[in-house]
N, C-alpha and C positions, 0 to 999 in steps of 0.2 A: 530563062527557063521557067522561073517561078511565075513570071507574068504570063507566059504561054499556058501554063497549067491553070492559072486563075481564069484566063479567058475561056479555056475549054470547059472548065467546071461551070462557069457562068452560062455558057451556051447549053450545057446539059441541063442545068437548072431551068433555064428559060423554056427548053423543049418539054421538060417534065411538067412545069406549071401550065404551059399551053395545052398539053394533053389532058391534064387533070382539071382544068378550070372551067369546063363547060357546064356542068350541072351541079346540083346540090344533092348530097346523099348523107345519110346519118353517120356513116363510119368515117368518111374522109372530109366531109364538109367542103367539097370542091367549089361550091358556089361562093361568090364574092360578097354576098350581102345577105342579111337576114334580120329579123326583128331583134332589137336589143330592148331590154327591159325599160330603158329610159324613153321609149317612144320613137327613137330614131333608128336609122339603119346603120349597122356597123359592117364595113367591108373588111373582112379579114385580110384580103390581098393588099388593100391600101394600108392597113395597120402594119403588116409585115414590111412592105416597101418603105413606109415611113420610118420604121426602126432602122432599116439599112441606110436610108438617106440621112438620118440623124448622125451617122458615123462618119460621113464624108469629110468633115473638118477635124476629125480626131487626130490626124497624122498617123494613124495606124493602118495596117494592111486591111484591104477590103475583106469583110466577113463573107464567108461562103457557107451556105446551108443547102441541104437537100430535103425536100419534103418526104415525110415518112407517112405512108398510108396504111400500113399493115396493122390491123386491129390488135394482133398479138404483141407487136412491138410497142404500141401505145400503151396497152394494158400492162406490159412488163415494167414500163417506166412510171406509169400512173395507175397503180392497182386500185380497182374500184370505180374508176372513171366510166368504164363501159356500162356498169350497172345503173348509172344515172341516165342512160340513153340520151346522150347529148345530141342535139340536132345538127351541130357542126363541130368538127375537130380538125385543126390544122397543126401539125407538128413539124418543126424544122430542126434538123440535126446537122452538126458539122461533118465534114468528110472523115474526120478522125474521131472515133468514139472514145468515151471515157474522159472527155474534156468538158469542163464547166462552161458549156456554150450551147444553148438551145432556146427555142421559142415555141411555146404551145399557146394556141388560141382555141377557145372552146366556148360553145353556147349551150347552156343547160336550161331546163325548165326553171321558172322563177323560184319555186320551192326548194330547188337543189343547189342554189348558189353557195350557201354556207358549206355544204358537204363537198362540193367541187373545190372550193377555196381550200378546205382542209387537205384534200388529196394533192393539190398543187403545192401547198406548203410542205406536205410530207416529202415531196420530191426534193425540195430545197434542203430540208432538214436531213434527209438521207445523204445527199451529196456533201453537206457540211460536216457530217459525222464519218466521212470516209477515211478510215485509218490507214488504208493501203496506199493512198495518195494524199498525204497531208497538204501539199501545196494546192492541190485541186480542191480540197475541203475549204481552204481559206477563200478561194474564189467563190465557191457556193455561199459561204457565209457573208461575204462582202458585196458580191456582184449579182445577186439573184433576188427577185421579188415577184409577188403576185399583185396584179392590178385588176380591178373589177369596175365594170360599167354596166349597170342593169343586170342582165343575166348572161353577159359575156365576160369571160375571164382571160387573162394573159399571164403566163408564167414565163419570165424572161431571165436568162442567165447569160451574161457576157463576160469576156475576159477583161483583165485589167487594162485600163486605158481607153475603154469604150464607154459610151454614155447610154444609160437607160433613161429614156425620156420620162419626164414627170407624169405624163398621162399618154400612154401609147394609143388610147382610143381617140384622142384628139387628132391623131395623125391620119385617121381614116375618114 
C-alpha cells in the first residue's frame, strides 16, 4: 500500500513538473536554467533531481516533494524574499506539512545575495527554535543548510538518514 501511494505521489509530481516546467516566470521560476553569478547556467530542475538521486543509496524511503508555486505560501515561509524580486524561485515541500523537509532554490540579483541568504537562514533558525515540536527543531538544527553559487541559493532540509550533498549546484 505504501509503495502504491509513493508511486501515485510520484506520478502526480511528474505531472505537476511537466505542466509547470515550460517557461520562466518571476514568481515560480518554472524555467530550468538561468544565469548564475559564476558565469554558468544553473538548472534548478537538475539540481533538485540531483538531490533526490543522491539519496538512492541511503537505504531510506524515497523522498517525495510537491512543488509549491503560490507566492503567498512562499512568502509565509520566507518572509521578505518576494521583496528581493527573485528572477526564479522553486520551492518543494513534503506531502505532510510541519516536517523538517524542504528544498528552496532561488536566484536573486547579484546585490541581493546576502539578504537572500539571511532570509533562508532565518527559515532554518525558525525551525530550529520550534518549541512546539522539539524533535523537529533538532532536525532543523542538524539537517538544514544554505548553499550559494553566484546569485543562486539553495536552502535544503532533509530528515535524519538522508544526505545533503556538499555542493548541490555541482549536481546541475
